[in-house]
C-alpha positions in Angstrom: 28.4 107.7 135.4 27.8 103.9 135.9 26.1 101.3 133.7 25.8 97.6 133.8 26.6 97.1 130.1 28.6 99.5 127.9 28.3 99.1 124.2 30.8 101.0 122.1 29.3 101.6 118.6 25.7 102.2 117.6 25.7 100.5 114.2 24.0 97.1 113.6 26.3 95.2 115.9 26.0 97.6 118.8 22.2 97.9 118.4 21.9 94.1 118.2 24.0 93.8 121.3 21.9 96.3 123.2 18.6 94.8 122.1 19.7 91.2 122.9 21.0 92.3 126.3 17.8 94.0 127.3 15.8 91.0 126.2 18.1 88.5 128.0 18.2 90.5 131.3 15.1 92.8 131.7 15.9 95.9 133.7 19.6 95.9 132.9 21.1 99.3 132.5 22.6 99.5 129.0 24.5 102.5 127.6 25.6 102.8 124.0 28.2 105.3 122.9 29.0 106.3 119.3 31.3 108.9 117.8 28.7 110.0 115.3 25.4 111.9 115.4 22.5 110.0 113.8 21.5 109.9 111.1 24.9 109.7 109.6 26.2 108.4 106.3 28.0 105.0 106.2 29.6 103.8 103.0 28.2 100.3 102.5 26.5 98.3 99.8 23.6 97.9 102.2 22.5 94.4 101.3 20.9 92.5 104.2 20.9 88.9 103.0 18.4 86.2 104.1 20.9 85.1 106.7 21.2 88.7 107.9 17.4 89.2 108.1 17.3 86.0 110.3 19.9 87.5 112.6 18.0 90.8 112.7 14.9 89.0 113.9 17.0 86.9 116.3 18.2 90.1 118.0 14.6 91.2 118.4 15.0 94.0 115.8 12.8 94.9 112.8 13.4 96.2 109.3 11.3 99.4 109.3 12.9 101.5 106.6 12.4 101.5 102.8 14.4 98.6 101.1 14.8 97.2 97.6 14.2 93.5 97.3 16.7 91.4 95.4 15.6 87.8 94.6 18.6 86.8 92.4 22.3 87.0 92.6 24.7 87.1 89.6 28.4 86.2 89.6 30.6 87.1 86.7 34.1 85.6 86.3 36.3 84.8 83.4 33.8 86.0 80.9 31.0 83.8 82.3 27.9 85.1 84.0 25.9 82.8 86.3 22.5 83.9 87.7 20.7 82.1 90.5 17.7 82.6 92.7 18.4 83.1 96.4 16.3 80.9 98.7 15.4 84.0 100.6 15.5 87.5 99.0 17.9 90.1 100.2 16.8 93.6 101.3 19.0 96.5 100.3 18.9 99.5 102.6 20.5 102.9 102.8 22.6 102.8 106.0 21.9 106.5 106.8 18.2 105.6 107.3 18.5 102.0 108.6 21.2 102.7 111.3 19.2 105.7 112.6 16.1 103.5 112.9 18.1 100.8 114.8 19.2 103.4 117.3 15.5 104.5 117.7 14.5 100.9 118.3 17.0 100.3 121.1 16.2 103.6 122.7 12.6 102.6 122.7 13.6 99.3 124.5 15.3 101.3 127.3 18.9 101.7 126.2 20.6 105.0 126.7 22.4 106.1 123.5 25.0 108.8 123.7 25.8 110.3 120.4 29.1 112.3 119.6 30.6 110.3 122.4 33.7 108.7 120.9 35.7 106.2 122.9 38.9 108.0 123.9 40.5 105.2 126.0 40.2 102.6 128.8 42.3 104.2 131.5 41.7 101.4 134.1 39.8 98.2 134.2 36.0 98.6 133.6 36.3 102.3 133.0 35.9 104.0 129.7 36.9 107.6 128.9 34.5 109.0 126.2 33.8 112.4 124.7 30.7 112.4 126.9 32.6 111.7 130.1 33.9 108.8 132.1 31.8 105.6 132.3 32.1 102.7 134.7 30.7 99.4 133.5 30.5 95.7 134.5 30.8 94.3 131.0 31.5 95.8 127.6 30.7 95.0 123.9 33.2 96.6 121.6 31.3 97.1 118.3 32.8 100.3 116.8 33.7 99.0 113.4 36.8 98.5 111.3 38.4 101.8 112.3 37.2 102.2 115.8 39.4 102.7 118.9 38.3 99.7 121.0 40.7 97.1 119.8 43.7 99.4 120.2 42.4 100.4 123.7 42.0 96.8 124.7 45.6 96.0 123.5 44.5 93.7 120.7 46.1 93.5 117.3 44.5 95.6 114.5 43.8 92.6 112.3 43.7 92.6 108.5 41.6 95.1 106.6 40.3 95.1 103.0 39.6 98.5 101.3 36.7 99.4 99.1 34.9 102.3 97.3 31.1 102.9 97.3 28.7 105.3 95.5 25.1 105.6 94.5 24.2 106.2 90.9 21.0 106.4 88.8 19.3 103.1 88.2 19.6 101.3 84.9 16.9 98.8 85.9 19.1 96.2 87.6 17.2 94.2 90.3 19.9 91.6 91.1 22.8 91.5 93.5 25.7 91.5 90.9 29.2 90.5 91.8 31.8 91.0 89.0 35.1 89.3 89.6 36.5 90.4 86.2 37.0 94.0 87.5 40.8 93.5 87.5 41.2 93.4 91.3 41.7 90.6 93.9 38.1 91.1 94.8 35.0 92.3 92.8 32.8 95.1 91.8 29.1 95.2 92.7 25.7 96.5 91.6 22.9 96.4 94.1 19.4 97.9 93.6 18.4 100.4 96.3 16.0 103.2 97.0 16.9 106.8 97.7 14.2 109.3 98.6 11.5 107.0 97.2 13.2 106.6 93.8 15.1 103.6 92.4 18.9 103.8 92.3 21.9 101.5 92.5 24.6 101.1 95.0 27.9 100.4 93.2 31.4 99.7 94.5 34.6 97.8 94.5 36.2 95.6 97.1 39.7 94.1 97.2 41.4 91.7 99.5 44.9 93.0 98.7 45.8 96.7 98.8 43.7 99.7 97.9 45.6 101.0 94.9 43.4 101.7 91.8 40.1 101.0 93.5 38.5 104.3 92.4 39.9 104.1 88.9 38.7 100.5 88.6 35.2 101.5 89.7 35.0 104.3 87.2 36.2 102.1 84.3 33.8 99.3 85.3 30.8 101.6 85.7 31.4 102.8 82.1 31.5 99.2 80.9 28.2 98.6 82.7 26.6 101.6 81.0 26.4 103.5 84.3 27.5 107.1 85.0 31.0 107.0 86.5 30.6 108.0 90.2 32.3 111.3 90.9 32.1 110.9 94.7 32.9 107.3 95.6 33.5 107.1 99.3 36.4 105.0 100.7 35.7 102.4 103.3 37.3 99.3 104.8 36.3 95.9 106.1 38.1 94.1 108.9 38.4 90.5 107.8 37.2 87.7 110.1 39.8 85.5 111.9 38.2 82.4 113.3 41.2 81.7 115.4 41.8 85.4 116.3 40.9 87.3 119.4 37.2 87.6 120.4 37.7 90.1 123.3 39.9 90.9 126.3 39.2 91.3 130.0 35.5 92.1 130.4 35.0 93.2 126.8 33.7 91.2 123.9 34.3 92.1 120.2 31.4 92.3 117.8 30.7 93.4 114.3 33.6 94.6 112.3 35.6 95.1 115.5 35.5 91.2 115.3 35.5 90.7 111.6 33.4 90.1 108.4 33.3 87.8 105.4 36.3 88.2 103.0 34.6 86.3 100.2 31.4 88.4 99.7 32.4 91.4 101.8 29.3 90.9 103.8 29.4 92.6 107.1 25.8 93.3 108.2 24.8 89.6 108.8 27.9 89.0 110.9 27.5 92.3 112.8 24.0 91.3 113.8 25.2 87.7 114.6 28.1 88.6 116.8 26.3 91.6 118.4 23.4 89.4 119.4 25.6 86.7 121.0 27.9 89.2 122.7 25.0 91.2 124.1 23.3 88.1 125.6 26.5 86.8 127.2 27.7 90.2 128.4 24.3 91.0 129.9 24.2 87.7 131.9 27.8 88.2 133.1 27.0 91.8 134.2 24.0 90.6 136.1 26.1 88.0 137.9 28.9 90.5 138.5 31.6 88.6 136.6 33.5 89.1 133.4 32.0 87.5 130.3 33.7 84.2 129.4 35.8 84.6 126.2 35.8 80.8 125.9 32.0 80.6 126.0 31.7 83.5 123.5 34.1 81.8 121.1 32.2 78.6 121.3 28.8 80.3 120.8 30.2 82.2 117.8 31.8 79.4 115.8 29.3 76.6 116.5 26.4 78.7 115.3 24.9 78.6 111.8 26.4 82.0 110.8 29.7 81.1 112.5 30.1 77.9 110.5 29.2 79.7 107.3 31.7 82.5 108.0 34.5 80.1 108.8 33.9 78.4 105.5 33.8 81.6 103.5 36.9 82.9 105.3 38.8 79.9 103.9 37.3 80.2 100.4 37.8 83.9 100.0 41.5 84.1 99.3 41.2 81.2 96.9 38.3 82.6 94.8 39.7 86.1 94.7 43.2 85.0 94.0 44.9 85.0 90.6 45.0 81.2 90.1 42.7 80.4 87.3 41.6 77.0 88.5 40.3 78.4 91.8 38.6 81.4 90.2 36.8 78.9 87.9 34.9 77.8 91.0 32.9 81.0 91.0 31.7 80.3 87.5 30.4 76.8 88.4 26.6 76.9 88.7 26.5 74.4 91.6 29.0 76.5 93.5 26.9 79.6 93.0 23.7 77.9 94.1 25.5 76.6 97.3 26.8 80.1 98.1 23.4 81.6 97.5 21.9 79.1 100.0 24.6 79.9 102.6 24.2 83.7 102.4 20.4 83.2 102.5 20.7 81.5 105.9 20.1 77.9 105.0 21.5 75.2 107.2 25.1 74.9 106.2 25.5 71.1 105.9 24.1 70.5 102.4 25.6 73.6 100.8 28.9 72.9 102.5 29.0 69.3 101.2 28.1 70.6 97.7 30.9 73.2 97.8 33.4 70.7 99.1 32.6 68.2 96.3 32.8 70.8 93.6 36.0 72.2 95.1 37.7 68.8 95.1 36.5 68.1 91.6 37.7 71.5 90.1 40.7 72.2 92.3 42.5 68.9 91.8 41.7 67.3 95.1 43.0 70.0 97.5 40.5 70.8 100.2 39.4 74.3 101.0 40.5 74.0 104.6 44.2 74.4 103.8 45.3 78.0 103.9 46.7 79.2 100.6 50.5 79.5 100.5 
């Protein structure tokens, strides 16, 4: 079987890539393969921030499934709780419903989506071996997540992953995006409002930058402290962390979504999946039409000079600081001006003003050391 563009992975990044490719080059043949059958469960908090909603629209996709709106974010650290309004509300979805609808949208645009078609290997240039058979392609977008096979098949390093746990519990009326850094981990616990079967519920979970030990226990203890029923079936998941200087692809393949990396500060993956998928799909589609390999240099430039790219680069630097054990850096998360700036960034605001605010507060609270230096 032959196709102009092969997309590996039918999650948000893969669907954004397929939709953007079909819009950029009408009539292109696009084939999406995924190991799963849809609908399928996906452990995830499910919060699509304002920045993520902008990237969704930018890819030409729509939010058509039930979602809980969250207008405020709360950060708790060192016994202090700071609540702020987000310039654009977030929408919290259940990934089982949302991902299946994204697949339906790209099918309706003309993409061929092959389910239960895991990538098995890349035996020769521009040839993919899948559970559905062998596919020849002109360009590829590798968007098969944090544990997919594409990076290994392309000969790229695995990168760094951060583990987590996620569950859905009965709602106690919370309508905010809550991030609790006092959970006893180099990360946080979360509470997000969501809807399951038309009823209010909450997505809860833990995320840690360093190691996965004790995540389940920490989630159970924290849930009790929050007055929630301890989740009995918290699902494990992992997030590949973004590396602004790391690989963006190899040969005729571009990495997107969690195959590329996500935000280590907030654990946000959806926005950056849609962002990288959209850009990769556009570039790969035009390269396939021209009969050449996509330019890795052009892709890197498009990624890191975009609004979401600048935001991700900043949060990648701040993440290890704010989740580390040093008190003066964790205090940044309890500063109201810092929280407002972060809320603006994740809501998709132009990054210049929030970045200047963050830098000013960082220098004031951290003794003059800028956030661009990597922690020792």
